[in-house]
N, C-alpha and C positions, 0 to 999 in steps of 0.2 A: 504493500499499498504506500503510495508516495504522489508528491507532486513535484512538477517542474517550476510551477509559477513562484515568483519571489515573495508572495504574500501570504499563500496558503500554506495552512497546517496539514502535516501528513495525517492520514486515517488510522484508526484504531484497527489492531489486529487480534481477534479472539478466536482461541480453538479449544474445543471440549471433546475429548475423545478417550477411549482406553488405553492406546499406544499411539505415540507419536514417534516415528523414524525419519530422520533426515540426514541424506548422506551424498556423497559425490558432489560436493561443492555446492550445492542447494543452499536456499537460505529462505527464511521468514524475515520480513524487514518492514519498518516504516520510514520514510525518509521525507524529509522536507528542505526545502532551500531558503524560504523566506519568513518562517515561522517556527511554532513548536512541531516537533515531531511526534507522532500518534504514540499509543500505548499497546504494548504486547501483551498479551494475558493468555496463559496455556494451563489449562487443568487436563492431567491424566495420571493414568496409574503408572504409565512407564516413559519417559523421554530420553531417544538415543539419539545423540548427535555426533556424526562421525564425518571428519572434513567438511562439515557443513557449519552454517552460523545462523543466529538469532540476532538482529540489530535492530535497533530504534536511534535514529541520528539525526542531526541538522547540521547545516553548512550556514547558518546565519546566526543571528543575536537571539533567536530563540532558544528554548530549553528542549533538550534532547528528552525522548520520550522514556517514560519508565518501562521496565520490563518486569512482569511479575509471574512468578511460576511456582503451581500449586501440583506437586508431582511425587508420586510414590518412589520408584527408583529411577536416579537420573545419571547418566553417563555421558562424559562429553570425551570423545575419543578423537587421534588422528589430526591434530590441529584444529579441532572445532573450536568456535567462539561464540560468547556471549556479549554483548556489547551496547552500551548506550553513550553516545559523544556528541560533542559540540566542538565547532571549529573556530568560533568566533566569541562573542561576549556572553553568550548564553550559558547558562548551568547545565551540566551534563544530567541525565536522568538518573534515577536510582534503580537498581536490582534487587528484587526481593525474591528470595527462593524459600518456600516451606515443602520439605523433601523428606521421603522416608530415609534415603541414603543418597549421597552424593559421591561420584568418582569423576575425576579429571587425569587422563593419560596422554602422553605422547604428544607434548607442546599444545595441550589444550590450554585456553585462558577463559576467564570471566573479567571484563574490566569496564569502567566507567570513566571515560576520559575527556580532558579538556585541552585543545590545542589553542586556546584563545589567549589574549593579553592579560595584563594585570587587571585586577578588580576594578572597576568604576564605581560602582555601589557594593555594598556588602554581597557576597554570595556570587557576585557575576562572574562568569568564567571558571567556576568552581568544577571540580570533579563531582560525580554523585556519589551516593553511598551505595554499599552493597552488603545485604543482610542475608545469612544463610541460617535457617533454623530447620535442623535435622533431628529426625526423631531416632537415628542411630550413630552413622559416621560420616565424616568428610575426609576424602582421600586425595591427595594430589601426587602424581609419578611422572617422572621423565621429562622434566623441563616443562611442566605445567605451571599455572599461575593463577591467584585472583589477585587483583590490582586496580587500585584508583589512581589516575595519572593527570598531574597539570602540568602545563609549561611554566605559567608565572603565576597563577592564581592558587586557591588553597587546594589540597588533596581533600578526597571524600574519607568518610569512615568506613572500616571493616568491621562487622561484626558477626561472630560465628558462634551459635550454640549448639552442641550436639553431645547427647547424654553418655555416650560410649567413647569415641575418639577422634581426634582431628591428628593425621599423619601426613607429614610432606617427605617425600624423597625426591631429592634433585629438583626442587620447585621451590616456589616463594610466595608469600603475601607481602604486599608493599602498599603503601599510601604515599609515596614519595612525591616530591615536587622538583623540577629539574632546574628552575631559574626563578629569578624574581624573588619578591618577598612574601608570597604566599608559605601558610605554614604547612606542615606535613599533617595527613589526617592520623586519626586515632584509629588503633586495631584492639578489639575486645574478643578473647577467645575462652570458652567457657565448657569443657568437655571433662571426663574422667582421666582420660589419657592424651596427653600432647608429646608426639614423636616426631622429632626432626633429624633427618639425615641429609647432611650436605644443602641446609635449605634454610634462608635466611627469612627472618621476620623484619621488616624495614618500614620506619614512618620519618624518613629523612626529609630534609630542607635545605634551600640554599641559602638566601639572606633571611629567611622567616624562622619562626621557631619550629624545631621538630615537634612530632607529635606524640601522643602517649600510647604505649604499648601496655596492655592489662591482660595478663593471663591467670586465669585461675582453673586449676584442674588438680585431680587426685593425685597426679604424678606426671612431671615434666622430664622427657627423656631427649637428650640432644647429643650429637657426636660433636666433636672439636670443629668441623667445617661449618657448623650452624650458628648463625648470630641473632639475636635481637638489638637491632640499631636505631635509635630514634635522635640521632646525631642533626646537627645543622653546620654547614660548611661556614656561614659568616654569622649567623643568629644564635639564639639561645637553643641549646640541645632541650630535646624533649624528656620523657621520663620512661622508664621500662619497670615495670612490676610484674613479678613471678611470683605469684600467691600459689605455691605447689612444691611438694618436696621434689629435689632435683638429684638426678642421676646422669653420668656420662654414660652414653648409648656405645 
C-alpha cells in the first residue's frame, strides 16, 4: 500500500490469518512520500519471513508507520527484515510485537530508523521504539539484530520482556546514534536468563548522552567478547544496570 503523491499518506495494511509465510524477496509494505506512512497490523498463529520484509516507511517530514504484530511463533530467517523508517524530519514509527516466541537467524533484523537531521522540535527525526512481549523466548543468531538507529536525532527505546530466555549469538541489540547531539535510546530486558555469546548491547551516542541499559534477570551469562556499553564519544555516558547474578560463559 503506498502513494507517489507528495501530500498523500500511505494506506494501512491489515492481515488476519492462521499462518503467514513470506519468502523470496517478497514484502508487505506501506509507503508514503509526502506524509505519514500507514500502519501495518498482522495477527496470526505463525509468521515466517525468509529473505523477505515488512516495512512501513516515509521519505518526507511525515511519521514512519507503526508495525503491530500479534503472532504465536515468529521466525525471521535469511536476511528477513521488519522496518519502520523516515528519511527526513519525521519520527520513525514504533514496532510492537506480542509473540509466543521470536527467533531471528542468518542476518535478519528488526529496526526502526531515522536518517533525518537534528531535532527541530522535540521528537522530530527520532528513531521509533521497539517493544517485544514474548510468552517464552527471544533468540538472535548469526549476525542478526534488533536496533533503533538515528543519524543525528535521538535513538528509540528497545524493551524486551520474555519469561524464559533472551539469547544472542553473534548478534546485537543497539539504540545508538551515529552523529549530532541526539541521545542514545534506552534498552530494557527482563527474562529469567540472559545469554550473550560474542554479542553486544549498545546504547551509544556521539555528542549527546548515552542511553540507559537495564537488564533484570534470574541469571546473566556472557562470554568475554560480549559487552554492554552506554558510552558517548563527546557527551555524558549513560548507565548500565545489570540486576542479576553474573557468570562468565
